[in-house]
C-alpha positions in Angstrom: -10.7 40.4 -30.8 -9.1 39.4 -27.9 -9.5 36.6 -25.8 -8.8 36.2 -22.0 -7.7 33.1 -20.4 -8.3 32.6 -16.9 -7.5 36.7 -16.3 -3.7 35.5 -18.0 -2.1 36.9 -21.0 1.1 37.0 -23.1 3.2 39.9 -21.8 6.9 41.2 -22.4 8.0 39.5 -19.6 6.2 36.1 -20.4 7.7 33.7 -22.9 5.5 31.6 -24.9 6.3 28.8 -23.5 5.3 30.2 -19.9 2.0 30.8 -21.4 1.7 27.5 -22.5 2.7 25.9 -19.7 0.2 28.3 -17.6 -2.6 27.4 -20.1 -1.9 23.5 -19.2 -2.4 24.0 -15.7 -5.5 25.8 -15.9 -6.9 23.1 -17.6 -5.5 20.3 -16.1 -7.9 18.2 -14.4 -7.5 14.8 -11.8 -4.3 12.9 -11.3 -4.1 14.9 -7.4 -2.6 11.9 -6.4 -0.3 11.5 -8.5 0.9 15.1 -8.4 0.7 14.8 -4.6 3.3 11.6 -4.9 5.6 13.3 -7.4 5.8 16.6 -5.1 6.9 14.4 -1.8 9.8 13.2 -4.1 10.9 16.5 -4.8 12.0 17.1 -1.8 13.1 13.5 -0.2 16.7 13.5 -0.2 17.0 9.4 0.5 20.5 8.7 -1.2 18.3 6.1 -3.6 17.5 6.4 -7.2 13.6 6.5 -7.3 11.8 5.4 -10.4 8.4 6.1 -11.0 6.5 4.3 -13.6 3.1 5.2 -14.7 1.5 3.6 -17.6 -1.9 3.2 -19.2 -3.4 2.7 -22.4 -3.3 5.4 -25.2 -4.8 8.6 -24.3 -5.3 8.0 -21.3 -3.1 11.2 -20.3 0.7 10.5 -19.8 2.7 12.4 -21.4 -0.1 15.4 -19.9 1.0 14.4 -16.3 4.5 14.5 -17.2 4.0 18.1 -18.3 2.2 18.8 -15.1 5.3 17.5 -13.5 7.3 19.7 -15.3 5.4 22.5 -14.3 5.4 20.9 -10.6 9.5 21.2 -10.7 9.7 24.2 -12.4 8.0 26.1 -9.3 10.3 24.1 -7.1 13.5 25.5 -9.4 14.1 21.5 -9.9 16.3 20.1 -12.8 13.8 18.4 -14.9 15.1 16.4 -17.6 12.4 15.6 -20.3 12.9 13.1 -22.9 10.7 11.4 -25.2 11.6 8.0 -26.9 10.5 8.9 -30.4 12.9 12.0 -30.6 16.3 9.7 -31.3 17.1 6.7 -32.9 17.3 3.6 -30.2 20.8 3.0 -30.3 23.2 3.9 -26.6 25.2 6.0 -28.6 22.4 8.3 -30.3 20.8 8.4 -26.5 23.8 9.8 -25.3 23.5 12.5 -28.2 20.4 13.5 -27.6 20.5 13.3 -23.5 23.5 16.2 -23.6 21.8 18.0 -26.2 18.5 17.8 -23.9 20.8 18.7 -21.0 22.4 21.3 -22.9 19.1 23.4 -23.5 17.9 22.4 -20.2 20.8 23.3 -17.8 23.3 26.5 -17.8 26.1 24.2 -18.9 29.4 26.0 -20.8 29.5 24.1 -24.6 33.2 22.6 -23.8 31.4 20.9 -20.3 29.1 19.0 -23.0 32.1 18.0 -25.0 32.5 14.6 -25.5 29.5 13.4 -26.5 30.3 9.9 -24.7 28.1 8.1 -22.2 31.6 8.3 -19.8 31.2 12.5 -19.5 27.1 11.8 -19.5 27.5 10.5 -16.2 29.6 12.5 -14.7 27.9 15.7 -15.6 24.9 14.1 -14.0 26.2 13.1 -10.4 27.6 17.0 -10.7 24.3 18.3 -11.1 22.9 15.7 -8.4 25.7 16.8 -5.6 23.5 20.3 -5.4 20.2 19.6 -6.3 17.4 16.7 -6.7 17.8 15.8 -10.7 14.4 14.6 -12.4 15.1 12.7 -15.5 11.6 11.7 -17.6 11.3 9.4 -20.1 7.8 9.2 -22.3 6.7 6.8 -24.9 8.9 4.1 -22.7 7.3 1.5 -24.5 8.7 2.4 -27.8 12.2 1.5 -26.5 12.2 -2.0 -27.8 15.4 -3.4 -27.9 17.2 -0.2 -25.9 14.9 -1.0 -22.8 17.4 -3.4 -21.2 20.3 -1.4 -21.9 18.4 1.8 -20.4 17.5 -0.2 -17.1 20.2 -2.1 -16.7 23.0 0.0 -17.8 22.2 3.9 -17.3 19.6 3.4 -14.1 21.8 1.4 -12.6 24.4 4.3 -12.6 22.6 6.8 -11.8 23.6 8.7 -8.7 21.5 8.6 -5.8 19.0 11.6 -5.1 18.0 11.0 -8.8 14.3 10.4 -9.8 13.4 8.6 -13.1 10.2 9.0 -14.2 9.1 6.9 -17.0 5.7 6.8 -19.0 4.5 4.0 -21.2 1.9 1.7 -22.2 3.1 -1.4 -20.3 3.7 -2.0 -16.6 7.5 -3.0 -16.2 8.2 -6.8 -16.5 11.3 -8.9 -15.7 13.3 -6.0 -15.0 15.0 -7.3 -11.6 18.2 -4.2 -10.7 20.7 -5.7 -9.2 20.8 -6.9 -5.1 24.2 -4.3 -4.5 22.4 -1.2 -5.6 19.8 0.6 -4.1 16.3 1.4 -6.0 13.1 2.1 -5.2 10.5 1.3 -8.0 6.9 2.7 -7.6 4.7 1.4 -10.6 1.4 3.4 -11.0 -1.9 2.7 -13.4 -3.3 5.9 -15.0 -7.0 4.9 -15.5 -10.0 7.0 -16.9 -11.4 10.1 -15.2 -14.6 9.6 -12.9 -17.9 11.3 -13.7 -16.9 14.1 -11.3 -13.9 14.5 -13.1 -15.3 14.7 -16.6 -17.7 16.9 -15.8 -15.2 19.2 -14.1 -12.9 18.7 -17.3 -16.2 19.9 -19.4 -17.0 22.8 -17.2 -13.6 24.1 -18.3 -14.5 24.0 -21.6 -17.9 25.7 -21.5 -19.8 22.4 -21.2 -21.9 22.4 -17.9 -25.5 21.2 -19.7 -26.1 18.1 -17.3 -27.7 15.9 -20.1 -25.1 16.8 -22.4 -22.4 16.0 -20.1 -24.1 12.5 -19.4 -23.9 12.1 -22.9 -20.5 12.8 -23.3 -19.6 10.5 -20.2 -21.7 7.8 -21.8 -19.5 8.3 -24.8 -16.2 9.0 -23.5 -16.3 6.7 -20.4 -13.9 9.3 -18.9 -11.3 8.4 -21.4 -9.3 11.9 -21.5 -8.5 12.0 -25.1 -11.6 11.4 -26.2 -13.2 13.4 -23.7 -10.5 16.4 -24.9 -12.1 15.1 -28.8 -15.4 15.8 -28.0 -14.9 19.2 -26.6 -13.1 20.4 -30.4 -16.1 19.4 -31.8 -18.9 22.0 -32.7 -21.1 22.2 -29.5 -24.2 23.3 -31.4 -24.2 20.2 -33.0 -23.2 17.4 -31.4 -26.1 16.7 -29.1 -28.3 15.0 -31.2 -30.9 14.1 -28.6 -31.2 17.3 -26.0 -33.3 14.9 -23.5 -31.2 12.0 -22.7 -28.2 12.9 -25.2 -26.5 11.2 -27.7 -23.8 12.3 -29.9 -24.8 13.9 -33.7 -22.0 12.2 -35.4 -19.0 10.5 -33.2 -17.7 8.5 -36.2 -14.6 10.9 -36.7 -13.9 10.9 -32.7 -13.5 7.0 -33.0 -11.7 7.0 -36.1 -8.9 9.5 -34.4 -8.5 7.1 -31.4 -8.0 4.3 -33.7 -5.7 5.8 -35.6 -3.9 6.7 -31.9 -4.1 3.1 -30.4 -2.7 1.4 -33.4 0.6 3.3 -33.7 1.9 0.4 -31.1 0.4 -2.5 -33.9 3.6 -2.6 -36.2 2.6 -6.3 -37.4 0.3 -7.0 -40.0 -0.9 -10.4 -39.3 -1.7 -8.7 -35.7 -3.5 -6.3 -36.9 -5.7 -8.5 -38.8 -6.1 -10.6 -35.9 -7.0 -7.5 -33.9 -9.7 -6.4 -36.2 -11.2 -10.4 -35.9 -10.9 -9.8 -31.7 -12.6 -6.2 -31.8 -16.0 -8.3 -33.3 -15.7 -10.4 -29.9 -16.9 -9.0 -26.4 -14.6 -11.9 -24.7 -12.0 -13.3 -26.9 -9.7 -16.4 -26.9 -7.7 -18.8 -29.2 -10.2 -21.0 -29.6 -13.1 -18.6 -30.6 -10.3 -16.7 -33.1 -9.0 -19.9 -34.7 -12.7 -20.9 -35.2 -13.5 -17.9 -37.0 -10.9 -17.4 -39.1 -10.6 -21.1 -40.1 -7.1 -21.3 -39.1 -4.8 -21.9 -36.2 -3.7 -19.0 -34.2 -0.1 -20.2 -32.6 0.2 -19.1 -29.5 3.0 -17.0 -30.4 0.9 -14.6 -32.4 -1.7 -14.7 -29.9 0.5 -13.7 -26.7 1.7 -11.0 -29.1 -2.1 -9.7 -29.7 -2.8 -9.8 -25.6 0.5 -7.9 -24.8 -1.0 -4.7 -26.5 -1.8 -2.3 -24.0 -5.6 -1.8 -24.5 -6.3 -5.6 -23.7 -6.8 -7.0 -20.8 -7.5 -10.5 -18.9 -10.9 -11.3 -18.1 -12.8 -14.1 -16.1 -13.7 -15.7 -19.5 -10.7 -14.8 -21.6 -9.6 -11.8 -22.8 -11.4 -8.3 -23.8 -10.3 -4.7 -25.7 -10.5 -1.7 -24.0 -14.4 -0.9 -25.0 -13.2 2.2 -26.7 -10.7 1.0 -29.3 -13.8 -2.3 -29.6 -16.1 0.0 -31.0 -13.5 2.3 -32.6 -12.4 -0.5 -34.6 -15.9 -1.8 -35.4 -17.2 1.3 -36.6 -14.3 1.6 -39.0 -14.2 -2.0 -39.9 -18.4 -1.5 -40.7 -17.8 1.6 -42.8 -14.8 0.4 -44.7 -16.1 -2.9 -45.3 -19.9 -4.3 -44.4 -20.0 -7.1 -46.1 -16.9 -8.8 -44.3 -18.1 -7.2 -41.0 -21.5 -9.0 -41.2 -19.9 -12.0 -42.4 -17.7 -12.4 -39.2 -20.4 -11.3 -36.6 -22.1 -13.5 -38.4 -19.5 -16.6 -37.8 -19.3 -15.4 -34.1 -23.0 -15.7 -33.4 -22.9 -19.2 -35.2 -20.3 -19.8 -32.9 -21.6 -19.1 -29.8 -25.0 -20.9 -30.8 -23.0 -24.1 -30.4 -21.5 -23.5 -27.7 -24.5 -22.3 -25.8 -26.5 -25.4 -27.2 -23.8 -27.6 -25.7 -22.8 -26.5 -22.0 -25.7 -24.1 -21.5 -23.6 -21.7 -19.3 -24.7 -18.4 -18.3 -21.0 -17.3 -20.3 -22.0 -18.6 -23.4 -25.7 -17.9 -23.8 -24.9 -14.2 -22.8 -22.3 -14.3 -25.5 -24.5 -15.3 -28.0 -27.4 -12.9 -27.4 -24.3 -10.2 -27.4 -23.6 -11.4 -30.9 -26.9 -11.4 -32.4 -26.6 -7.9 -33.4 -29.5 -6.7 -31.4 -28.7 -3.2 -30.5 -31.1 -2.9 -27.7 -29.8 -6.7 -26.1 -26.2 -5.4 -26.3 -26.5 -1.7 -25.1 -28.6 -2.9 -21.7 -27.2 -6.3 -20.7 -23.3 -6.2 -20.4 -21.8 -4.0 -17.8 -18.1 -2.4 -18.3 -17.6 -2.8 -14.8 -16.6 -6.6 -13.4 -15.7 -5.5 -10.2 -19.5 -6.5 -8.8 -20.7 -9.8 -7.5 -24.0 -11.4 -6.3 -24.1 -12.8 -3.0 -26.8 -15.5 -2.0 -28.6 -14.6 1.1 -29.2 -16.8 4.0 -29.3 -16.3 8.2 -25.8 -14.9 7.9 -26.5 -11.5 6.0 -30.2 -11.5 6.3 -30.2 -8.3 8.3 -28.3 -6.5 5.2 -31.7 -7.3 3.2 -33.7 -5.7 6.0 -31.2 -2.2 5.7 -31.6 -2.6 1.9 -35.6 -2.4 2.3 -35.3 0.0 4.8 -32.8 2.3 3.0 -35.6 2.4 -0.2 -38.6 3.1 2.0 -36.9 6.2 3.3 -35.7 7.4 -0.3 -38.4 7.1 -2.6 -37.6 8.5 -5.8 -38.1 7.9 -9.7 -35.7 5.9 -11.1 -34.0 7.0 -14.5 -31.0 5.7 -16.0 -29.4 5.8 -19.8 -27.4 2.9 -21.8 -25.6 3.9 -24.7 -24.4 2.0 -27.7 -21.1 3.5 -28.7 -20.9 1.5 -31.9 -24.6 2.7 -33.0 -24.5 5.6 -31.3 -27.9 5.1 -29.9 -29.5 5.7 -26.5 -31.8 3.8 -24.6 -33.5 5.4 -21.6 -35.2 3.6 -18.2 -37.6 5.1 -16.4 -39.6 3.9 -13.2 -41.9 6.9 -11.6 -42.0 7.4 -7.6 -45.4 5.8 -7.6 -44.7 2.5 -9.2 -41.5 2.2 -6.8 -43.5 3.7 -4.0 -45.8 0.6 -5.0 -42.9 -1.8 -5.0 -41.7 -0.6 -1.3 -45.4 -1.6 0.0 -45.9 -4.8 -1.9 -41.8 -6.5 -1.6 -39.9 -6.2 1.8 -38.0 -9.1 4.5 -41.2 -11.0 5.1 -41.5 -11.5 1.3 -38.3 -13.1 0.9 -39.0 -15.0 4.3 -42.1 -16.5 2.6 -41.0 -17.7 -0.4 -37.3 -18.7 0.9 -34.0 -17.3 1.1 -32.6 -18.7 -1.9 -34.7 -16.1 -4.2 -32.7 -13.4 -3.4 -29.0 -12.2 -4.2 -27.5 -9.2 -2.7 -25.2 -7.1 -5.1 -22.3 -6.0 -3.9 -19.5 -3.6 -5.4 -16.0 -4.4 -4.9 -15.4 -2.8 -1.3 -18.4 -5.4 -0.5 -21.2 -2.8 -0.2 -24.8 -4.0 -1.0 -25.7 -1.9 -4.1 -28.7 -3.7 -5.0 -31.0 -6.9 -4.8 -32.5 -9.1 -7.4 -36.0 -11.8 -6.3 -36.0 -14.3 -8.7 -38.6 -17.2 -7.2 -38.0 -20.5 -8.4 -41.7 -22.0 -9.1 -42.4 -25.6 -7.5 -45.5 -26.6 -5.7 -44.1 -24.9 -3.0 -43.8 -21.4 -4.2 -46.5 -21.5 -6.5 -49.0 -21.4 -3.8 -47.7 -18.2 -2.7 -47.3 -16.9 -5.6 -50.7 -17.0 -6.5 -51.7 -14.6 -3.7 -49.1 -12.2 -4.0 -49.7 -8.9 -6.2 -48.4 -8.9 -9.5 -47.6 -12.5 -9.7 -51.0 -13.6 -8.9 -52.5 -12.5 -12.0 -50.5 -15.1 -13.9 -51.1 -18.1 -11.4 -54.8 -17.4 -11.1 -55.6 -17.1 -14.8 -53.9 -21.6 -15.7 -56.5 -23.8 -15.7 -56.3 -26.9 -13.5 -54.3 -28.8 -16.3 -51.9 -26.0 -16.7 -51.3 -25.4 -13.0 -49.9 -29.2 -13.2 -46.7 -28.1 -15.0 -45.7 -26.2 -11.8 -46.3 -28.6 -9.3 -43.1 -30.2 -9.2 -41.2 -30.8 -5.5 -39.7 -27.9 -3.5 -36.1 -29.4 -4.7 -37.1 -28.7 -8.0 -38.1 -25.8 -10.5 -40.7 -26.0 -13.3 -39.4 -22.3 -14.0 -38.5 -18.8 -12.9 -40.5 -16.0 -11.6 -38.2 -12.4 -12.1 -40.3 -10.6 -9.7 -37.6 -7.6 -8.7 -34.9 -5.7 -9.8 -33.1 -2.7 -7.8 -30.2 -0.8 -7.1 -29.2 2.0 -4.7 -28.5 4.2 -7.1 -31.6 5.0 -9.7 -29.1 6.7 -12.2 -26.3 4.1 -12.3 -26.9 2.0 -15.1 -24.0 -0.3 -14.6 -25.7 -1.7 -11.6 -28.9 -2.2 -13.9 -26.5 -4.1 -16.6 -25.3 -6.0 -14.1 -28.5 -7.7 -12.6 -29.8 -8.3 -16.5 -26.3 -10.1 -17.6 -26.9 -12.2 -14.2 -30.3 -13.7 -16.0 -28.9 -15.2 -18.7 -28.8 -18.0 -16.0 -32.2 -18.7 -16.2 -31.8 -19.2 -20.0 -31.6 -22.5 -20.1 -34.9 -24.5 -19.3 -38.3 -24.3 -18.1 -40.5 -21.2 -18.6 -40.0 -17.9 -17.3 -42.1 -15.4 -16.6 -42.6 -11.7 -15.4 -45.1 -8.9 -15.2 -43.8 -5.0 -16.0 -45.7 -2.1 -16.5 -42.2 -0.5 -17.5 -41.6 0.2 -21.0 -38.2 -0.2 -20.6 -38.4 -3.8 -19.4 -41.4 -4.8 -21.7 -39.4 -3.9 -24.9 -36.5 -5.7 -23.7 -38.8 -9.1 -23.1 -40.1 -8.4 -26.8 -36.3 -8.2 -28.1 -35.9 -11.8 -26.0 -38.9 -13.3 -27.8 -41.3 -13.4 -24.5 -45.3 -13.2 -25.3 -47.5 -11.4 -23.9 -50.4 -14.2 -21.8 -53.6 -13.0 -22.5 -56.0 -12.7 -19.4 -53.1 -12.2 -17.4 -52.7 -8.3 -17.3 -53.1 -6.4 -14.0 -53.6 -3.3 -12.6 -51.6 -3.8 -9.2 -49.3 -0.9 -9.3 -52.1 1.5 -9.8 -55.7 1.7 -11.5 -54.3 3.6 -14.3 -51.3 1.7 -15.0 -51.9 -1.8 -16.7 -49.4 -4.4 -16.0 -49.0 -7.0 -18.9 -47.5 -10.6 -17.7 -44.7 -12.0 -20.1 -43.9 -15.5 -20.3 -41.1 -17.6 -22.4 -41.2 -21.2 -23.0 -37.7 -22.9 -23.5 -39.1 -26.0 -21.7 -38.1 -29.6 -23.2 -36.6 -29.2 -26.2 -37.4 -25.6 -26.9 -34.1 -24.2 -26.1 -32.4 -25.2 -29.1 -35.1 -23.9 -31.4 -35.4 -20.9 -29.3 -31.9 -19.6 -29.6 -31.6 -20.6 -33.7 -34.3 -17.9 -34.1 -32.1 -15.1 -33.4 -29.0 -16.2 -35.9 -28.8 -14.0 -38.5 -30.7 -15.3 -41.7 -30.1 -15.6 -45.1 -33.8 -16.0 -46.5 -37.2 -18.4 -45.2 -35.4 -21.3 -45.3 -33.9 -20.7 -42.3 -37.5 -19.6 -40.5 -39.0 -23.3 -42.4 -36.2 -25.2 -40.2 -37.0 -23.8 -36.9 -40.8 -24.7 -37.5 -39.7 -28.1 -38.7 -37.7 -28.6 -35.5 -40.1 -27.1 -33.3 -43.1 -29.3 -34.5 -41.5 -32.1 -36.1 -42.6 -31.5 -39.7 -42.0 -33.5 -42.6 -40.3 -32.2 -45.3 -43.8 -32.3 -47.6 -45.7 -30.7 -44.2 -42.8 -27.7 -44.4 -43.7 -27.2 -48.1 -47.5 -26.7 -47.3 -46.5 -24.4 -44.5 -44.4 -22.3 -46.9 -47.5 -22.1 -49.0 -49.9 -21.2 -46.1 -47.8 -18.4 -45.6 -48.2 -16.8 -48.9 -52.0 -16.9 -48.3 -52.6 -20.1 -50.9 -55.8 -22.2 -50.9 -55.7 -26.2 -50.4 -56.4 -25.9 -54.2 -53.7 -23.7 -54.7 -51.3 -25.8 -52.7 -52.5 -29.2 -54.4 -51.8 -27.6 -57.9 -48.7 -26.1 -57.4 -47.3 -29.7 -55.7 -48.6 -31.8 -58.2 -50.6 -33.6 -55.4 -54.8 -34.3 -54.5 -56.7 -31.8 -52.4 -57.9 -34.2 -50.0 -53.8 -35.0 -49.8 -53.1 -31.3 -48.6 -56.4 -31.5 -46.0 -54.9 -34.1 -44.4 -51.3 -32.7 -44.6 -53.0 -29.6 -43.2 -54.6 -31.4 -40.2 -51.5 -33.0 -39.0 -50.2 -29.5 -39.0 -52.6 -28.3 -37.0 -52.4 -31.1 -34.5 -48.6 -31.0 -34.2 -48.9 -26.9 -33.6 -51.9 -27.4 -31.1 -54.4 -25.0 -33.0 -57.8 -25.4 -34.3 -57.4 -23.7 -37.8 -55.5 -22.1 -40.2 -56.0 -18.6 -38.4 -54.7 -19.4 -35.2 -51.7 -21.7 -37.1 -50.6 -18.5 -38.9 -50.5 -16.4 -35.8 -48.9 -19.3 -33.9 -46.1 -19.4 -36.5 -45.6 -15.6 -36.3 -44.5 -16.2 -32.5 -41.8 -17.8 -33.7 -40.1 -16.1 -36.9 
């Protein structure tokens, strides 16, 4: 059977090398800016040594780009010397031998011209070639030059003749290199990043993957990482999508394993490797956190080696690992040593629990929830992009609020966004019907913001300062509650309150007794990163008071339940349509409840943790804890008395005190109350 690749096949006139170059060219996607820049330098005669340095994490396509440069140089009949630091020992003499061998295979030279294999002769040949034509010298895997790097930059490059272009490709940017001021250099550095969704779609189309659900699933899994995309296309296309509608990869562990091997090639120190595996279980990490989890001091020297790895970058809250390798290491560790994996995760959750109790900061509360091993929360609340920000609304930007509402009214569509967790290979889907979005457009507008105050609203901005989303979160006090009890959606809850319950919210306008989450919206209804960013910023509310919201959307209802929100009896409504019942949900972390609230999410060893939570919540004595434990086992007062060797009347007195502390009237209500918390 014959295969045709873009109507180009091997003939006697075409070599196998030419054929491979043609196939690579046909399947080369993206990097047009880099190719254009390189092409310009092929025609520049500026008496300079130009150094082009391309860097990026493993598998991002550096070698593939150098091959594209080679094809471009071949088209222009420009001499292209292609070197790789992995192909020779890193000494000056070995480099000279290697360079001259490659030169002899690239340029038509007599064997006598290549002799002797000395630095002087090598430089003379380079100068001879550069007199008549542009000369391109490339070095791949430059990060492995190590001790030869300084010699290469300060000796070899500085003696190159004008009209030479040096192209380097490595995992790290060039640092601490200052060429001699007496010599004329021009250095350009370019960071190679992952493909965009459109580039990834084009790449996958080339391999016959054109189902949009499949493309979206692969995009979420790969984040546009070129090597991961390539590995995914090698998977059996008939079986690698397990969920046809929203798309999850059937078995991605082998892909993650291969990625781990690729990336960890740059880690050659066992101590760094051990530290790396611990760091991979953090969302953000720093020296303090690693030292606490490992129960030993992480020295500054070893930490600096860790953060110098190409797949680790600085973030506002510490250091972050590239999410692909972080997830790959997590999967590998979970499979290799599940007990160790669970032990470390539990330590991290306890570490952030203590920090969150102390600081009540958005970051520490968020990190606590990231590490409690709740897949739903982890998948939806933590955006990959950190290039967005929230801007408070006031008079100067209120026109943007007006523009946002006008845009949404003119573009009412259903909302669909998918969230993918690479470690667990699970997907979660957000859907809001067109009817729901139309109702919200009718209920909400600039007048709603003006009634409740600018402080209720923030605009979500991208890195270009464009408005891409909005949040409306109302601080509840005596000024806002009178409006909330009349407005659609929120009125169901506030009208259901008794006079005594309403008093809780009657605090002065400069304070708040809680928050009403009224609206999260974004321009692109399919962009899950926008929703994730808005969700993550809700952690600022998780410190005190009561948090209330109402939604008919199943995705949000499931999230609320995962966070421990309780459905409020008697506060359901049909404001979103006669066939669309909407529940109201409440989380009460007022007073001393915050500590107890967080503690219930800690990984449990046994039922004792649950009893400790109840003891803190209801101020129970040790004897009352014993009695509650037996009540949960459905023991009668007489059976409890016999088991604890006390009088039945004593048990009755303890039960009465427990009912009073729990604010319930009987055992049935007590058990229901207990189950709300444990």
